[in-house]
C-alpha positions in Angstrom: -7.2 -15.6 -28.7 -9.6 -18.6 -28.9 -11.7 -17.3 -26.0 -14.3 -14.6 -26.9 -15.0 -13.8 -23.2 -13.3 -10.8 -21.6 -13.4 -10.1 -17.9 -13.9 -6.4 -17.1 -13.9 -4.7 -13.7 -15.4 -1.3 -13.1 -14.2 0.8 -10.2 -16.2 3.7 -8.9 -15.9 6.6 -6.5 -18.5 9.0 -5.2 -18.4 12.3 -7.2 -18.1 14.4 -4.1 -15.0 12.6 -3.0 -13.4 13.0 -6.4 -14.3 16.7 -6.5 -12.9 17.3 -2.9 -9.6 15.7 -3.9 -9.3 17.5 -7.2 -10.2 20.9 -5.6 -6.9 20.7 -3.6 -5.1 21.0 -6.9 -7.3 23.4 -8.8 -7.3 25.8 -5.9 -3.6 26.4 -6.6 -4.1 26.4 -10.4 -2.9 22.9 -11.1 -4.6 21.2 -14.0 -5.7 17.6 -13.0 -5.8 15.3 -16.0 -6.0 11.9 -14.4 -7.8 10.6 -11.3 -7.2 7.1 -10.1 -8.0 5.0 -7.0 -5.0 4.4 -4.8 -5.2 0.5 -4.9 -5.0 0.5 -8.8 -2.2 3.0 -8.8 -0.3 0.8 -6.3 -1.0 -2.2 -8.5 0.5 -0.3 -11.5 3.6 0.3 -9.4 4.2 -3.3 -8.2 3.3 -4.7 -11.6 5.7 -2.4 -13.5 8.5 -3.1 -11.1 8.2 -6.9 -11.5 7.2 -7.6 -7.9 4.4 -10.0 -9.0 7.1 -12.5 -9.9 9.3 -15.0 -8.0 13.0 -14.4 -7.9 13.3 -16.9 -10.8 11.0 -14.8 -12.9 8.0 -17.1 -12.7 4.5 -15.6 -12.0 3.5 -15.1 -8.3 0.4 -14.1 -6.5 1.1 -11.3 -4.0 -1.0 -9.9 -1.2 -0.2 -6.1 -1.1 -1.0 -4.6 2.2 -0.9 -0.8 2.0 -1.5 0.8 5.4 -2.7 4.4 5.0 -3.6 6.9 7.7 -7.2 5.9 8.1 -7.6 2.6 6.1 -5.6 -0.3 4.8 -5.9 -1.3 1.1 -5.7 -5.0 0.7 -4.8 -6.0 -2.9 -4.4 -9.6 -4.0 -2.9 -9.6 -7.4 -1.0 -11.5 -10.1 -0.1 -10.8 -13.7 -3.7 -11.4 -14.9 -6.1 -10.5 -12.0 -6.6 -8.2 -9.1 -8.9 -8.3 -6.0 -9.4 -5.4 -3.7 -10.7 -4.7 -0.2 -10.5 -1.7 2.1 -10.0 -2.4 5.8 -11.1 0.4 8.2 -7.8 0.2 10.2 -4.8 2.5 9.5 -1.8 4.2 11.0 -4.0 6.6 13.0 -5.4 3.7 15.0 -1.8 2.9 16.2 -1.3 6.6 17.1 -4.6 6.9 19.0 -3.9 3.9 21.3 -0.4 5.4 22.1 -2.0 8.8 22.7 -4.5 7.3 25.2 -2.0 5.0 26.9 0.7 7.6 27.4 -1.7 10.5 27.9 0.1 12.7 25.3 -1.2 14.8 22.3 -1.4 13.3 18.8 1.8 14.8 17.5 3.8 13.4 20.5 2.0 10.0 20.0 3.0 10.0 16.3 6.6 10.7 17.3 6.6 7.8 19.8 5.2 5.5 17.1 7.8 6.5 14.5 10.7 6.1 16.9 9.3 3.1 18.8 12.2 0.8 17.9 14.9 3.1 19.4 12.8 4.4 22.3 13.5 3.4 25.9 9.8 2.8 26.1 9.9 0.4 23.1 8.4 -2.6 25.0 5.5 -0.5 26.4 4.8 1.1 23.0 4.7 -2.2 21.1 2.6 -3.7 23.9 0.1 -0.8 23.6 -0.1 -1.3 19.8 -0.5 -5.1 20.0 -4.4 -5.0 20.0 -4.4 -3.0 16.8 -1.9 -5.4 15.2 -4.3 -8.2 16.2 -7.3 -6.5 14.8 -5.5 -5.8 11.5 -4.4 -9.4 11.1 -7.8 -10.7 11.9 -9.3 -8.6 9.2 -6.7 -9.7 6.7 -7.3 -13.4 7.6 -11.0 -12.9 7.1 -10.4 -11.3 3.7 -7.9 -14.0 2.7 -10.5 -16.6 3.7 -13.1 -15.1 1.4 -10.7 -14.7 -1.4 -9.7 -18.3 -1.2 -13.3 -19.4 -1.2 -13.9 -17.8 -4.6 -10.4 -18.3 -6.1 -9.7 -21.9 -5.1 -7.0 -22.3 -7.8 -4.9 -19.3 -6.5 -2.3 -19.6 -3.8 -0.9 -16.5 -2.2 2.9 -16.6 -2.4 4.1 -13.5 -0.5 3.1 -10.2 1.1 4.3 -6.8 -0.2 4.2 -4.3 2.7 3.6 -0.7 1.9 2.7 2.4 3.9 4.6 4.4 6.4 3.4 2.2 9.3 5.5 -0.6 8.0 8.6 1.3 9.0 7.8 -0.3 12.4 9.9 -3.5 12.3 7.5 -5.2 14.6 4.6 -5.1 12.1 6.2 -7.1 9.2 7.5 -9.7 11.8 4.0 -9.9 13.3 2.4 -10.5 9.8 5.0 -13.2 8.9 4.3 -15.1 12.1 0.6 -14.9 11.9 0.0 -15.2 8.2 2.8 -17.7 7.5 4.0 -15.8 4.4 7.3 -14.0 3.6 7.0 -10.2 3.8 8.8 -7.9 1.3 9.4 -4.2 2.0 10.4 -2.4 -1.3 13.5 -0.2 -0.9 13.8 1.2 -4.5 11.8 1.8 -7.7 12.8 0.1 -10.9 12.1 3.5 -12.6 15.1 4.9 -10.9 16.0 7.1 -8.0 17.0 10.9 -8.0 20.6 11.6 -8.9 20.7 14.3 -6.2 21.9 12.5 -3.0 19.7 14.4 -0.6 16.6 13.8 -2.7 17.5 10.1 -3.1 17.9 9.8 0.7 14.5 11.5 1.3 12.8 9.2 -1.3 14.4 6.1 0.2 13.2 7.1 3.7 9.6 7.6 2.5 9.5 5.0 -0.3 6.9 2.8 1.4 4.4 5.7 1.2 5.1 6.6 -2.4 3.8 3.7 -4.5 0.5 5.3 -5.2 2.1 8.4 -6.6 4.6 6.3 -8.5 1.9 4.1 -10.0 -0.1 7.2 -11.0 3.0 8.7 -12.7 3.5 5.5 -14.7 -0.1 5.6 -15.8 0.2 9.3 -16.8 3.4 8.6 -18.7 1.8 5.7 -20.6 -1.2 7.9 -21.5 1.2 10.7 -22.8 3.2 8.1 -24.8 0.0 6.8 -26.4 -1.2 10.3 -27.2 2.1 11.1 -29.0 1.8 7.8 -30.9 -1.7 8.7 -32.1 -0.5 12.2 -33.2 
């Protein structure tokens, strides 16, 4: 209250990218009311669910690593600030190295990746993916180094692992060993789970990939509540 300065961050996307995404919905007569960048939607989700806190309720700074198909969103955030970077390494990179090494098509390579832990070729699959693990960690370390140079008073306390690629048990372990930080993989939403058993099981299985959608839903719900309040 005694400080007149306010920090504002402006996030932008190219109009053609926005239009291309919106078109997927308008083509089937769905009315798009909100467009949001995935990192900010993910931030909404983890903030709402109290994940930017320690177990005792005290504030924490978390490094959210959301591995998508083509890129990885790196989000370093706490209750009052957020820092973003997009890393050009994603789940497809893991699939591609498996495809080349095992000389299979992309769908078979994706299947091998998803079932690597239980496969009789587990050792070979993980060995094949190791260079991609190393490249991803190197990019994260480079980003953390830059973040630390401009935020000297901030200490990162933990990693929140999101994205379907983190269903690979080897990846969280690799990050813990190389980044020396505990890794959390959310297994539920504070907003609740479906009452239908089958739907709940499907959501649980895919929950690491749903935080962007969940965060966007929270934003839309808040906007609707504010509109009703104004009326």
